[in-house]
C-alpha positions as CSV (number, residue, x, y, z in Angstrom):
1,M,116.8,51.5,110.3
2,R,120.0,52.5,108.9
3,I,121.7,55.9,109.8
4,V,124.7,57.3,108.1
5,I,126.6,60.2,109.7
6,C,129.0,62.1,107.7
7,D,131.6,64.8,109.0
8,D,135.3,65.2,107.8
9,E,136.3,65.7,111.4
10,V,136.7,62.5,113.3
11,C,135.9,63.9,116.8
12,Q,132.5,65.4,115.4
13,V,131.7,62.1,113.8
14,N,132.2,60.3,117.2
15,K,130.2,62.9,119.0
16,L,127.3,62.6,116.6
17,C,127.4,58.8,116.7
18,D,127.2,58.9,120.6
19,L,124.4,61.4,120.5
20,V,122.4,59.4,118.0
21,Q,122.8,56.2,120.0
22,K,121.4,58.1,123.2
23,V,118.3,59.2,121.3
24,C,117.9,55.8,119.8
25,A,118.2,54.3,123.4
26,Q,115.7,56.9,124.8
27,Q,113.1,56.1,122.1
28,N,113.7,52.2,122.1
29,V,114.7,52.4,118.3
30,T,117.3,50.0,116.9
31,A,119.6,51.4,114.3
32,D,122.7,50.5,112.3
33,I,124.7,53.7,112.7
34,R,127.4,54.0,110.1
35,P,130.1,56.9,110.4
36,V,132.0,58.2,107.4
37,T,134.6,61.0,107.3
38,S,134.9,61.8,103.6
39,Y,132.6,63.0,100.8
40,K,133.8,60.1,98.5
41,R,133.3,57.4,101.2
42,F,129.8,58.9,101.9
43,L,128.7,58.4,98.2
44,E,130.1,55.1,98.1
45,D,128.3,54.0,101.2
46,V,124.8,55.3,100.4
47,A,125.1,53.8,96.9
48,K,125.7,50.5,98.2
49,V,123.2,50.3,101.1
50,R,120.1,52.3,101.1
51,A,120.0,55.0,104.0
52,D,117.1,55.9,106.0
53,I,118.4,58.8,107.7
54,V,121.6,60.7,106.7
55,L,123.4,63.4,109.2
56,L,125.4,65.3,106.6
57,D,128.0,68.0,107.3
58,I,127.8,70.6,104.6
59,C,131.6,71.7,104.7
60,L,133.4,68.5,104.0
61,G,136.8,69.9,103.5
62,S,137.1,71.1,99.9
63,D,133.9,69.2,99.1
64,N,130.2,70.3,99.6
65,G,127.6,68.3,101.5
66,I,124.8,70.2,99.4
67,E,126.2,68.4,96.3
68,A,126.4,65.1,98.0
69,A,122.8,65.5,99.0
70,R,121.9,66.4,95.4
71,I,123.6,63.1,94.1
72,L,121.9,61.1,97.0
73,R,118.5,62.4,96.0
74,R,119.0,61.0,92.6
75,F,118.6,57.3,93.8
76,N,117.0,57.7,97.4
77,A,114.2,60.2,97.2
78,D,112.8,59.0,100.5
79,C,115.9,59.4,102.8
80,V,115.7,61.8,105.6
81,I,118.5,64.3,105.3
82,I,119.6,66.4,108.4
83,F,122.4,68.9,107.6
84,I,124.8,69.8,110.3
85,T,126.8,72.9,109.8
86,S,128.5,75.9,111.5
87,S,126.9,78.5,109.1
88,P,123.2,79.3,108.5
89,D,124.2,80.6,104.8
90,Y,123.2,77.3,103.3
91,A,119.7,77.2,104.4
92,L,118.1,77.9,100.8
93,D,120.4,75.2,99.5
94,A,119.3,72.8,102.1
95,F,115.6,73.5,101.3
96,E,116.2,72.7,97.6
97,V,117.1,69.1,98.4
98,T,114.1,68.8,100.8
99,A,116.2,68.4,103.9
100,A,114.2,67.5,106.9
101,H,116.2,69.6,109.3
102,Y,119.3,72.2,109.5
103,I,121.4,71.9,112.7
104,L,123.8,74.5,113.6
105,K,126.9,73.6,115.4
106,P,127.8,72.8,118.2
107,V,125.2,70.0,118.2
108,S,123.5,69.2,121.4
109,L,121.3,66.2,122.3
110,E,118.4,68.5,122.5
111,K,119.0,69.7,119.1
112,L,119.6,66.2,117.6
113,Q,116.7,64.7,119.3
114,T,114.2,67.5,117.9
115,A,115.5,66.7,114.3
116,L,115.4,62.9,114.7
117,L,112.0,62.8,116.4
118,R,110.4,64.7,113.5
119,S,111.4,61.9,111.2
120,R,108.9,59.0,110.4
121,F,111.4,56.6,111.7
122,F,111.0,57.7,115.1
123,Q,107.3,58.1,115.2
124,A,105.3,55.4,116.5
125,P,102.5,54.2,114.4
126,R,99.1,55.7,115.1
127,P,96.5,53.0,116.5
128,T,93.6,52.7,114.0
129,L,90.2,51.3,114.0
130,D,89.9,48.7,111.0
131,L,86.8,48.8,109.1
132,V,85.4,47.6,105.8
133,V,83.1,50.2,104.2
134,D,81.5,49.5,100.8
135,Y,83.7,46.4,100.5
136,M,86.7,48.6,101.0
137,P,89.3,48.2,103.7
138,L,89.6,51.4,105.9
139,Q,92.0,52.3,108.7
140,I,90.8,55.2,110.8
141,P,93.2,56.6,113.4
142,L,91.7,56.7,116.8
143,T,92.8,60.1,117.2
144,D,90.4,61.3,114.6
145,I,87.4,59.7,116.1
146,L,85.1,62.0,118.3
147,Y,82.6,59.4,119.1
148,L,80.7,56.3,117.7
149,E,76.9,55.7,117.9
150,T,74.4,53.1,117.0
151,V,72.1,54.2,114.0
152,D,69.7,51.8,112.7
153,R,71.8,48.7,113.8
154,K,74.8,50.1,112.2
155,T,77.6,52.2,113.6
156,R,78.2,55.8,112.8
157,L,81.7,57.4,113.4
158,H,81.9,60.9,114.0
159,L,85.4,62.3,113.0
160,S,87.1,65.4,114.1
161,N,87.1,66.9,110.7
162,G,83.3,66.8,110.7
163,S,82.9,63.8,108.4
164,L,80.7,60.8,109.1
165,V,81.5,57.1,108.5
166,D,78.8,54.5,108.4
167,C,79.8,50.9,109.0
168,N,77.7,47.8,109.0
169,L,79.2,46.3,112.1
170,A,77.7,46.6,115.6
171,L,79.1,49.1,118.0
172,A,79.6,46.1,120.4
173,H,81.9,44.5,117.8
174,L,83.9,47.6,117.0
175,S,84.3,48.4,120.6
176,E,86.6,45.2,120.9
177,Q,89.1,47.2,118.9
178,L,89.1,50.2,121.1
179,P,91.0,50.8,124.2
180,P,88.2,50.8,126.9
181,A,90.0,53.5,129.2
182,Q,90.0,55.8,126.3
183,F,86.4,55.3,124.9
184,L,83.7,56.2,127.3
185,A,80.5,54.1,127.2
186,C,78.4,56.8,128.7
187,Y,75.0,55.9,127.3
188,R,73.6,52.9,125.5
189,G,74.6,52.9,121.8
190,L,77.2,55.7,122.4
191,L,81.2,55.7,122.9
192,I,83.0,58.9,123.3
193,N,86.6,59.5,122.8
194,A,87.9,61.0,126.3
195,D,90.7,62.9,124.5
196,Y,87.9,65.2,123.3
197,V,86.0,65.6,126.4
198,Q,86.3,69.2,127.7
199,S,83.9,68.9,130.8
200,L,81.7,66.2,132.3
201,D,78.8,66.4,134.7
202,E,75.5,64.8,135.4
203,T,73.8,66.4,132.3
204,G,76.5,65.1,129.9
205,L,79.9,65.2,128.4
206,T,80.7,68.5,126.6
207,L,83.1,68.0,123.5
208,S,82.9,71.7,122.3
209,E,80.6,74.6,122.6
210,Q,78.3,73.0,119.9
211,L,78.4,69.4,121.0
212,K,77.3,68.0,124.3
213,L,76.3,64.3,124.5
214,P,74.2,62.5,127.0
215,I,75.3,60.3,130.0
216,S,73.0,57.7,131.7
217,S,72.5,58.7,135.3
218,K,73.3,55.0,136.3
219,R,76.6,55.2,134.7
220,Y,77.6,58.7,135.7
221,S,79.7,57.9,138.9
222,R,81.7,55.0,136.9
223,I,82.1,57.1,134.0
224,R,83.5,60.1,136.0
225,S,85.9,57.8,137.7
226,Q,87.1,56.3,134.4
227,Y,87.7,59.8,132.9
228,H,89.6,61.0,135.7
229,E,91.8,57.9,135.8
230,Y,92.3,58.2,132.1
231,L,93.6,61.8,132.4
232,I,95.9,60.7,135.3
233,L,97.3,58.0,133.0
234,K,98.0,60.5,130.1
235,V,99.9,62.7,132.4
236,R,102.0,59.9,133.8
237,T,102.7,58.6,130.4
238,A,103.7,62.3,129.3
239,H,106.1,62.4,132.2
240,T,107.9,59.1,131.4
241,S,108.1,59.3,127.5
């Protein structure tokens, strides 16, 4: 990933470089950070090597960062543009060039982190379940799966948007792609995504007011322990990320 930082003040460029490096270190992201201090140098730089993210000051001496962004958009439509400015007056102009974020000076680590983490380059890929349905490959994010069940020797996926996906593979085979801590085998031929479980008791697992799925009495103690351990793991992960 390549990040270009442009501000006509050297001290501001250095500060932004330090902040970007801190965010990258926190997120375990490797980036080639390129500081520039002039409008002309910025355009030369982004024309030579494609930038993934640009942090661009709007007031570049007598030049304008909005105009620089317009030129950039002509040959790099996918670049993430984050404007840095001391004035809120350019917000509409920033919208015209599809800026991802607009940060008012002084720039803090928190402000910059919020802007960068919204970009696709700082977002971890979503784990998926890889299927072949009607001879076509299909990737379904695990976060979209409510539960899976065996239906007539096939597997039916119930998704969070209410849709169904039928797959010829057996549930036992698909379960090999699923994290066992997250998907609860609470009944024969049934796997439930723990992220959607609202409550659990001996009568079943409640996913919503309209949806409660059964649990085997023989599996109840084990599934309850697995579910509680998964919740603890999520809390720990949230605190350390």
